[in-house]
NUKELUM-756579 format. One record per residue (C-alpha): residue in three letters; residue number from 1; x, y, z. Coordinates in pm, whole numbers, plus 50000, padded with zeros to 5 digits. Layout:
<recs>
{res ALA	n NUM	x X	y Y	z Z} .
...
</recs>
This chain:
<recs>
{res UNK	n 1	x 49987	y 48674	z 48945} .
{res UNK	n 2	x 49863	y 48949	z 48718} .
{res UNK	n 3	x 49989	y 49304	z 48769} .
{res UNK	n 4	x 49761	y 49600	z 48692} .
{res UNK	n 5	x 49734	y 49972	z 48756} .
{res UNK	n 6	x 49406	y 50093	z 48908} .
{res UNK	n 7	x 49296	y 50454	z 48922} .
{res UNK	n 8	x 49155	y 50619	z 49236} .
{res UNK	n 9	x 49061	y 50987	z 49204} .
{res UNK	n 10	x 49326	y 51030	z 48935} .
{res UNK	n 11	x 49599	y 50853	z 49134} .
{res UNK	n 12	x 49768	y 50532	z 49009} .
{res UNK	n 13	x 49744	y 50240	z 49252} .
{res UNK	n 14	x 49961	y 49938	z 49183} .
{res UNK	n 15	x 49776	y 49608	z 49227} .
{res UNK	n 16	x 49838	y 49237	z 49182} .
{res UNK	n 17	x 49574	y 48968	z 49129} .
{res UNK	n 18	x 49654	y 48636	z 49302} .
{res UNK	n 19	x 49488	y 48354	z 49108} .
{res UNK	n 20	x 49527	y 48100	z 49390} .
{res UNK	n 21	x 49374	y 48321	z 49659} .
{res UNK	n 22	x 49137	y 48487	z 49409} .
{res UNK	n 23	x 49192	y 48834	z 49556} .
{res UNK	n 24	x 49357	y 49163	z 49479} .
{res UNK	n 25	x 49657	y 49304	z 49667} .
{res UNK	n 26	x 49717	y 49681	z 49653} .
{res UNK	n 27	x 50019	y 49894	z 49720} .
{res UNK	n 28	x 49975	y 50053	z 50064} .
{res UNK	n 29	x 50221	y 50329	z 49972} .
{res UNK	n 30	x 50018	y 50417	z 49663} .
{res UNK	n 31	x 49697	y 50425	z 49872} .
{res UNK	n 32	x 49857	y 50639	z 50142} .
{res UNK	n 33	x 49974	y 50879	z 49872} .
{res UNK	n 34	x 49627	y 50902	z 49718} .
{res UNK	n 35	x 49450	y 50958	z 50049} .
{res UNK	n 36	x 49697	y 51200	z 50215} .
{res UNK	n 37	x 49836	y 51391	z 49916} .
{res UNK	n 38	x 50177	y 51336	z 50086} .
{res UNK	n 39	x 50481	y 51437	z 49878} .
{res UNK	n 40	x 50662	y 51129	z 50020} .
{res UNK	n 41	x 50398	y 50857	z 50091} .
{res UNK	n 42	x 50667	y 50595	z 50162} .
{res UNK	n 43	x 50807	y 50814	z 50445} .
{res UNK	n 44	x 50453	y 50886	z 50568} .
{res UNK	n 45	x 50371	y 50516	z 50586} .
{res UNK	n 46	x 50706	y 50442	z 50764} .
{res UNK	n 47	x 50624	y 50705	z 51031} .
{res UNK	n 48	x 50270	y 50566	z 51083} .
{res UNK	n 49	x 50410	y 50214	z 51135} .
{res UNK	n 50	x 50679	y 50347	z 51368} .
{res UNK	n 51	x 50425	y 50542	z 51583} .
{res UNK	n 52	x 50200	y 50239	z 51609} .
{res UNK	n 53	x 50488	y 50021	z 51724} .
{res UNK	n 54	x 50591	y 50282	z 51983} .
{res UNK	n 55	x 50231	y 50292	z 52109} .
{res UNK	n 56	x 50234	y 49910	z 52134} .
{res UNK	n 57	x 49959	y 49902	z 51870} .
{res UNK	n 58	x 49958	y 49662	z 51579} .
{res UNK	n 59	x 49843	y 49686	z 51225} .
{res UNK	n 60	x 49566	y 49443	z 51146} .
{res UNK	n 61	x 49792	y 49270	z 50892} .
{res UNK	n 62	x 50160	y 49254	z 50821} .
{res UNK	n 63	x 50209	y 49500	z 50537} .
{res UNK	n 64	x 50527	y 49449	z 50337} .
{res UNK	n 65	x 50635	y 49647	z 50036} .
{res UNK	n 66	x 50526	y 49490	z 49704} .
{res UNK	n 67	x 50776	y 49504	z 49422} .
{res UNK	n 68	x 50585	y 49573	z 49104} .
{res UNK	n 69	x 50754	y 49617	z 48773} .
{res UNK	n 70	x 50528	y 49847	z 48569} .
</recs>
């Protein structure tokens, strides 16, 4: 896997390229931070997941935290 930083409207988004699957994986926390301007995007994402669970809704995919060393 190849780690890389992408830029979205001036915000850094951590990403990983998976050679076997031939697709990019992006940090959800970084994307949430870029889209919401939240001061604590990790907490924001936690609360969204918690609300969805309480409402018996599901995310379309299982989103786990990526550990990137940049």
